[in-house]
C-alpha positions in Angstrom: 27.8 -26.7 -23.9 25.7 -23.9 -22.4 23.6 -22.0 -24.9 24.6 -18.4 -25.6 22.9 -15.5 -23.9 20.4 -14.2 -26.4 16.8 -13.1 -26.2 15.8 -16.1 -28.4 17.6 -18.5 -26.0 15.8 -17.0 -23.0 12.4 -17.4 -24.8 13.2 -21.0 -25.6 14.2 -21.7 -22.0 11.0 -20.2 -20.7 8.9 -22.0 -23.3 10.3 -25.3 -22.0 9.1 -24.5 -18.5 5.6 -23.3 -19.6 2.3 -24.7 -18.2 -1.0 -23.8 -19.9 -2.8 -24.4 -16.6 -0.5 -21.9 -14.8 -0.9 -19.5 -17.6 -4.7 -19.4 -17.2 -4.3 -19.0 -13.4 -1.8 -16.2 -13.8 -4.1 -14.3 -16.3 -6.8 -14.4 -13.7 -4.5 -13.5 -10.8 -3.0 -10.5 -12.6 -6.4 -9.2 -13.7 -5.9 -9.4 -17.5 -9.6 -9.2 -18.5 -11.3 -6.3 -20.3 -11.2 -3.2 -18.2 -8.8 -4.6 -15.6 -5.5 -3.1 -14.8 -3.6 -5.9 -16.6 -5.8 -5.9 -19.7 -4.1 -7.5 -22.6 -1.2 -9.0 -20.8 -0.4 -12.6 -21.9 1.1 -15.5 -20.0 2.7 -18.8 -20.9 2.7 -20.1 -17.4 6.2 -20.2 -15.9 6.7 -19.9 -12.1 8.7 -17.1 -10.6 11.3 -19.4 -9.1 11.9 -20.9 -12.6 12.2 -17.5 -14.1 14.8 -16.5 -11.5 16.8 -19.6 -12.4 16.6 -18.7 -16.1 17.7 -15.1 -15.3 20.7 -16.3 -13.4 21.6 -18.7 -16.2 21.4 -15.9 -18.8 22.9 -13.1 -16.6 25.2 -12.3 -19.5 22.3 -11.3 -21.7 23.4 -8.0 -23.3 21.3 -4.8 -22.9 19.9 -5.2 -26.5 18.6 -8.6 -25.6 17.0 -7.3 -22.4 15.2 -4.6 -24.4 14.0 -7.2 -26.9 12.4 -9.3 -24.1 10.9 -6.2 -22.6 9.2 -5.5 -25.9 7.4 -8.8 -25.8 3.7 -9.1 -25.1 4.4 -12.1 -22.9 4.5 -11.3 -19.2 7.2 -13.9 -18.3 9.5 -12.5 -21.0 9.3 -9.1 -19.5 9.7 -10.3 -15.9 12.7 -12.4 -16.8 14.2 -9.5 -18.6 13.8 -7.4 -15.5 15.3 -10.2 -13.3 18.3 -10.2 -15.7 18.6 -6.4 -15.5 18.6 -6.6 -11.7 21.2 -9.3 -11.7 23.4 -7.2 -14.0 22.8 -4.1 -12.0 23.8 -5.8 -8.8 27.0 -7.3 -10.3 28.0 -4.3 -12.4 31.7 -3.6 -12.2 31.4 0.2 -12.1 29.1 3.2 -12.0 29.2 3.7 -15.8 27.6 0.3 -16.4 25.1 0.8 -13.6 24.1 4.2 -15.1 23.7 2.6 -18.5 21.4 -0.1 -17.0 19.4 2.5 -15.1 18.9 4.6 -18.2 17.8 1.4 -20.1 15.2 0.9 -17.3 13.8 4.4 -17.7 13.7 4.1 -21.5 11.6 0.9 -21.1 9.5 2.0 -18.1 6.3 1.7 -20.1 7.0 -2.0 -20.3 7.1 -2.3 -16.5 3.3 -2.5 -16.5 2.1 -4.8 -13.8 2.6 -4.8 -10.1 5.0 -7.7 -9.9 7.2 -6.2 -12.6 7.4 -2.9 -10.6 7.9 -4.6 -7.2 10.7 -6.8 -8.6 12.7 -4.0 -10.3 12.0 -0.6 -8.8 13.8 -1.0 -5.4 16.9 -2.5 -7.1 17.2 -0.3 -10.1 15.6 3.0 -9.2 16.3 2.8 -5.5 19.8 1.4 -6.0 20.8 4.2 -8.5 19.3 7.0 -6.4 20.7 5.8 -3.1 23.6 8.3 -3.3 22.0 10.8 -5.5 19.2 13.5 -5.5 15.8 11.9 -5.6 13.6 14.4 -7.4 12.8 11.7 -9.9 10.6 10.0 -7.3 8.4 13.1 -7.0 8.1 13.3 -10.8 7.1 9.6 -11.0 4.6 10.1 -8.1 2.9 12.9 -10.1 2.6 10.7 -13.3 -0.8 9.8 -14.8 0.6 6.2 -15.1 -0.4 3.9 -12.2 2.8 1.9 -12.7 5.1 4.9 -12.6 3.4 6.1 -9.4 4.0 2.6 -7.9 7.6 2.7 -9.0 8.0 5.9 -7.1 6.7 4.3 -3.9 8.5 0.9 -4.2 11.8 2.5 -5.0 11.9 3.9 -1.5 12.1 0.3 -0.1 15.8 0.4 -1.0 16.2 3.4 1.4 14.0 1.9 4.1 16.2 -1.2 4.2 19.2 1.1 4.7 17.4 2.8 7.7 16.3 6.0 5.9 12.5 6.6 5.9 12.4 10.3 4.7 11.7 9.6 1.1 9.2 6.9 1.8 7.2 9.2 4.1 7.4 12.1 1.5 6.2 9.9 -1.4 3.5 8.4 0.9 2.2 11.8 1.6 2.1 12.7 -2.1 0.2 9.5 -2.9 -2.1 9.4 0.1 -5.1 10.5 -1.9 -4.4 8.4 -5.0 -7.6 6.8 -6.4 -6.1 3.4 -7.2 -6.2 0.3 -4.9 -2.8 -0.8 -6.0 -1.3 2.5 -4.9 -3.1 2.2 -1.6 -1.5 -1.2 -1.0 1.9 0.0 -2.1 1.9 3.0 0.2 0.5 1.0 3.2 3.1 -1.7 2.6 6.0 0.8 2.6 4.7 2.6 5.7 4.5 -0.8 7.5 8.1 -1.4 6.5 9.1 2.0 7.9 7.6 0.9 11.2 9.3 -2.5 11.0 12.7 -1.6 9.8 13.4 2.0 10.7 11.4 3.4 13.7 7.9 2.6 14.8 7.6 6.2 16.1 7.9 7.4 12.5 5.0 5.2 11.4 2.9 6.4 14.3 3.7 10.0 13.6 2.6 9.6 10.0 -0.6 8.0 11.1 -1.3 10.8 13.6 -1.1 13.3 10.7 -2.8 11.3 8.0 -4.9 8.3 9.2 -8.2 10.3 9.1 -7.7 10.8 5.4 -6.0 7.5 4.4 -8.0 5.0 2.3 -8.9 2.0 4.5 -6.8 -0.4 2.5 -3.8 1.8 2.8 -4.3 2.2 6.5 -4.9 -1.5 7.1 -1.7 -2.4 5.3 0.3 0.2 7.3 -0.9 -0.9 10.7 -0.7 -4.7 10.1 2.2 -5.3 12.5 0.8 -3.1 15.3 -0.8 -4.6 18.4 -4.5 -5.6 17.9 -5.9 -3.0 20.2 -3.9 -0.2 18.5 -5.0 -1.4 15.1 -8.6 -1.1 16.1 -8.1 2.4 17.3 -6.4 3.5 14.1 -9.1 1.8 11.9 -11.8 3.6 13.9 -9.9 6.8 13.2 -9.3 6.4 9.5 -10.9 6.1 6.2 -12.9 9.3 5.9 -12.4 13.1 5.9 -14.6 14.6 8.6 -13.8 16.3 11.9 -14.8 13.2 14.0 -12.2 10.9 12.3 -9.5 13.5 12.8 -10.3 13.7 16.5 -10.3 9.9 16.7 -6.9 9.9 15.0 -5.6 12.3 17.5 -6.8 10.1 20.3 -5.3 7.1 18.7 -1.9 8.9 18.5 -2.1 9.9 22.2 -2.8 6.4 23.3 -0.2 4.7 21.1 2.6 3.0 23.0 5.7 5.0 23.4 8.9 3.1 22.3 11.4 2.7 25.1 14.3 3.2 22.7 15.1 3.6 19.0 18.2 2.3 17.5 17.7 4.0 14.1 16.0 7.2 13.2 15.3 9.0 10.0 14.4 12.6 9.6 10.8 13.4 8.9 10.1 14.6 5.4 
């Protein structure tokens, strides 16, 4: 007989899959030392594929159980809770339940406090709920003092990018262009790269023409990762500082960028 879907049952299932060696490795990988972005986070050492299997097994976990897991100091408890939440959101029978799950997510947003937790959940929950609704929440999150809320704002736009709509991704990327944190640089660059890959390469090049001279180098490097090598070199030479010379170099890079022969999908500029 399958064990009932409770928070305690999920914790037992995860404990049975735990590895002390993996826990030590994860604590290092997610920067949990003093002063690091993940300071204080704790791991028991369960792989993500195993957590996904547990989440599917306990998809019926009720919202109260999800919230109990999100309150845990154990990283895998919180990630598995978010995986269950995504499962439930994706299989919700109606908008009322989806709205309730979205509100639960916002209530517990302070517990979505590492990059993998954000990246797993924000496109599904925030992006999924806002797909047919006004998206001012993204701007408010992008203005937050919380690193993780700002990353939620950027990652939520992945849902729209996959659907062929780049407008919100480009708007939020603009708002976060000067963000001081490396994890935001990576998130913005990643989403810009996806705009070029999934929507329209001309939109990526247009953004670079306007912003490359002021983009942090990590952000720029992520954004141009799929461009031809010679073009990547031109953009990197143009970017990463704020003077007149880099702006002129960015303009030259934009002029010499290849022109696409055709574009199957376009999204309005922000």
